[in-house]
Every structure is written in structure tokens, then in C-alpha cells.
N, C-alpha and C positions, 0 to 999 in steps of 0.2 A: 504494500500500500504506500509506504513512504517513498519507494523508488519511483512510483508513477505519479502520485499526487503531492508528496512532500508533507510538511507539517505546518506550512504557513497559510494554508487555505483549506477549506472543506472540500471533500470530494463532490463532484457534480456528475450529472448524467453523461456528459461528454467523455468522462474518464472511464466509464464502464467497459467499453470495448477493449481497453488495454489491461483490464484486471482479469486476466484469463484464469488464474487460480480461484479467484472469488466466483467467477461464473461456473467453474467446475464444482465448487462447494455447493452452490445453489442447485445445480443439476443433481448432485448426489443426494442432497437433502430431499429434493422432490422425488427421487427414486426410492430411497429407503424409508422415508416418512411422508407419504403422500397425504395431503390434507383430507382428501376424500378417498377412502379405500375402495369404494365401489363407484363406478361411473353412474351418472344419472340414467334412469331406465329408458330403454328404447323399445319400440314395438316392431316386430318383424313385419315388413310390408308384404312379404310373400313367403311361401313355404320354401325351405331349402335344406340342404344337408351340408354340415361342416364337420370334417374329420370323422365321418361315420355317424354323427348325431343328427337326427331329423329334427328340424325346427319348424313347427307349424306356423302358418300365417297367423298374426295376431299375438304371438307369444311375447311376453315381456322379457327383455334381455338386459343383463347388466355385465359390464366388463369388470373383472376383479383386478383393478390396478395394483393393489397391494401384493397379490400373488404373482403377477407378472414381474414385478420388481424384485422378487425373491426367488425367481426360477433359476436353479443352478444350470439348466440347459441354455439359459440366455446370458447369465452373469457368472463370472468367476468370483468365488467367495461372496455370494450375494448378501449375506448378513453383516458383512464388514463395511464400515463407512470408509470408502476409499475415493476421494475426489480425483485422485490422479488417473483413475480409469477414463476420465473425460478430457485429460490433457493430451497434447500432441505426444505420440508414442505410447499412449495408454491403450487400454482394452477397447474403448469405444470413443475415440476423440471427436467424431463427427455427429454424435447423437444430438438431435434437435428436439427440444421439449415443446415445440409448437404443434404437436399432433402428427408429425410425419414419421416418427420412429416410435413404434408401439411398445418399446421397452420402458419408456418414460413418458407418460401422458397425464401430467398433473392438471391440464386444462381440457382434457378430453381430446377428441379427434373427429375428423370428418365434417360434415355439413353443420353439425350442432356443437362445434367446438365453442368454448367460452368466448363470448364476444369481447370480454375485457382482458383477453390474454396479453396483449401488448402492454397495456397499462399495468396489469398485475405483475408481469415479469419484470418490467422496469422498476416498479415500486419495491418489489422484494429485493432486487439487486442493489438498488440505491439505499434502502434502509439498512441492509446488512453491511454494505460498504461504509456507511456513515457510522454505524455502531462499532465496527472494527477500527476505523480510523480514529475516532474521537475518544474512545475509552479503552482502558485495560480492564479486564474482567476477572473477578475472583469468585469462586464458589462460596456460598454462605455456609456457616456453621462448620467450618473446617473440613468440608467434604472434598474429596479428591476425584478427578475424572474417572478413575478406575472403579469407583464405588457408586457412580451415578446409576440410578434406576431408570433404565430406558424402556421399561414396559409401557405398552400402549393401551389406552382404553378405546375400545371399538364402538362405533356408532355411525351416524351419518357422516361425522367428521372424525379424524384420528387425533387423539390428544395423548399427552403423557399422563400416566397414572399419578405420578408425583410431579407437581410443578417444579420447574427449574428455578432455583433461588440463587441469584448472583448479585454481587456488589460492583457497580461501575466506579472507576477512578479516572478522572480526566487525564489525558495523555498529551494534550496540545497546550500551547501557551494560552493564557486567559484571553488575550486580545482576539484570538481566532474565533473563540466562542462568542465574544461580544459583537462581532461583525455579522452575526446571523440575523 
């Protein structure tokens, strides 16, 4: 972050294209912890057969985004958080989260993809970049990363069972924050 943006100004949207590791972190987060583990329901417009399964016209269909992201036939070490898999030279450097690669589809795919995909993706990237640039983070209550409970609570959305508790510490000069 400091190499691209420095410490004398805040990160902005025009910096995002140069923050390749940050983009890889966002992709890996979308893959391993999708906000919606099941896609929104779709209705089969006609009967068809997929992989030997007969789907009658009118059937309600859901894509299990969570299971796709953990499929060992699709991902090496699928349960490990490895942003480098999306970096040049990594396992899948060209994966696009905009609905074109079904390994990571946080916004859905096809004709009914989320209409807010561009805004959502930019906002997530910019928010994470800002939080990383402007603060150092410490886990609360003496917790260490190895002891974090990463269990998830399943529902319409995916959440952590235990909320993440952290303490931010400013890492930039006070005048940088004052210019906001």
C-alpha cells in the first residue's frame, strides 16, 4: 500500500488498479466467505437434463456458491485462505468475479447478475484499501490469529458465529486524516 499510495495522502479509486494484492485478497474473500451462500432462486424456463439430472420446467433452482468455492476439483487447498492463487503465476490469476468465471460468483451471473456489481466491487475494494492504509489493527482481548473462530452461521447471508473484535490504531500523520 505504501509503495503505491504513500503515507501523505489517502488512497483513492484511481489507485485500485495498481493494488493487485489487495484485489487478490478481495477475490479470495469473496471465494471463501461469500456473503450469500446460495444464489437467488431461478425458475427453469424449460425442461432439460444437466449431468444426468432431469430438471422439469418450472423447477426452482439455486446455485450453491459456497460449495463451488470449496470444491477440491476446482481449487487446490480450497479451505485455505490463499490470495496468491489470484496473483500472476498463481493457480487462477485471471478469474473474474463479475459473473464470467463460475468459481467465484459473489454477485451472481448471467442475465440476472446484481445490477450494483460495479459499485459494490469498487466500494468493497476502496473500503478495504482505506482501512488497511489508515490503520494498524490489533485483535481484542489478547486473541491471536491462530485462535480466531472462523465458523460461519448459515442463513440467507453468511456471517461469522463470533464477531471479529479488533482495535484500530492510526498509522498516518494526523494532518492526513484532517484533510478528509
